[in-house]
TITORFI-750050 format. One line per field, with one value per residue (C-alpha): residue number from 1; residue in one letter; x, y, z. Coordinates in pm, whole numbers. Layout:
BEGIN
num	c(NUM;...) $
residu	c(A;...) $
X	c(X;...) $
Y	c(Y;...) $
Z	c(Z;...) $
This chain:
BEGIN
num	c(1;2;3;4;5;6;7;8;9;10;11;12;13;14;15;16;17;18;19;20;21;22;23;24;25;26;27;28;29;30;31;32;33;34;35;36;37;38;39;40;41;42;43;44;45;46;47;48;49;50;51;52;53;54;55;56;57;58;59;60;61;62;63;64;65;66;67;68;69;70;71;72;73;74;75;76;77;78;79;80;81;82;83;84;85) $
residu	c(M;S;Y;S;S;E;E;I;N;D;E;Q;L;A;I;L;D;D;L;E;M;L;R;E;D;L;V;G;E;L;Q;A;I;N;Q;Y;H;G;H;I;L;I;L;E;N;E;E;A;V;T;A;L;E;H;I;I;K;E;E;K;E;H;V;A;E;L;L;R;L;I;Q;K;L;D;P;V;Q;A;D;K;F;K;E;I;L) $
X	c(-532;-509;-344;-256;97;-21;-314;-60;-44;245;-24;-97;226;304;64;154;497;344;127;450;663;325;275;629;635;329;498;805;525;420;755;834;532;567;941;832;622;886;1093;823;800;1162;1218;1261;1264;941;1031;1177;811;633;839;780;390;381;558;351;36;221;344;-81;-128;117;-30;-410;-277;-90;-403;-601;-342;-315;-732;-736;-496;-617;-1039;-984;-835;-1082;-1365;-1171;-1145;-1518;-1608;-1398;-1494) $
Y	c(-2228;-2516;-2427;-2598;-2492;-2373;-2146;-1919;-1609;-1354;-1234;-1576;-1671;-1334;-1428;-1813;-1663;-1404;-1677;-1941;-1626;-1539;-1881;-1929;-1569;-1748;-2061;-1831;-1675;-1981;-2111;-1821;-1834;-2163;-2128;-1796;-1997;-2295;-2032;-1892;-2200;-2230;-1872;-1754;-1444;-1232;-934;-1160;-1361;-1039;-942;-1267;-1236;-911;-1012;-1323;-1142;-865;-1237;-1323;-986;-1076;-1458;-1261;-1040;-1305;-1516;-1170;-1158;-1534;-1537;-1214;-1376;-1730;-1771;-2127;-2111;-1822;-2076;-2307;-2091;-2004;-2375;-2426;-2132) $
Z	c(-3013;-3220;-3581;-3825;-3934;-4281;-4090;-3866;-3956;-3811;-3570;-3405;-3410;-3199;-2969;-2951;-2844;-2588;-2434;-2378;-2224;-2019;-1900;-1833;-1579;-1395;-1318;-1193;-936;-836;-789;-607;-348;-285;-208;-9;202;268;372;611;777;895;956;1295;1218;1273;1086;780;829;796;510;313;406;259;-88;-100;-158;-435;-612;-605;-737;-1042;-1056;-1120;-1385;-1573;-1545;-1712;-1945;-2076;-2066;-2305;-2541;-2513;-2576;-2541;-2231;-2091;-2139;-1971;-1663;-1691;-1670;-1351;-1146) $
């Protein structure tokens, strides 16, 4: 969303703040997935590998949920997703 400072009301500002936090959360989830993948490559304990594979699946669900929320709050972002999917 692009607004000039005069056009932003309190509700829009709250949405922008929410979007910033959700995008930061999304980055964190993606970083966690990458870290777990890296650990899987070097772990020798099969139980640990299995546990991390399970955690990765859950993290991917978190990514999907965050993306859904971001699209709901940011129509421009939603349109961009539609263009590439």
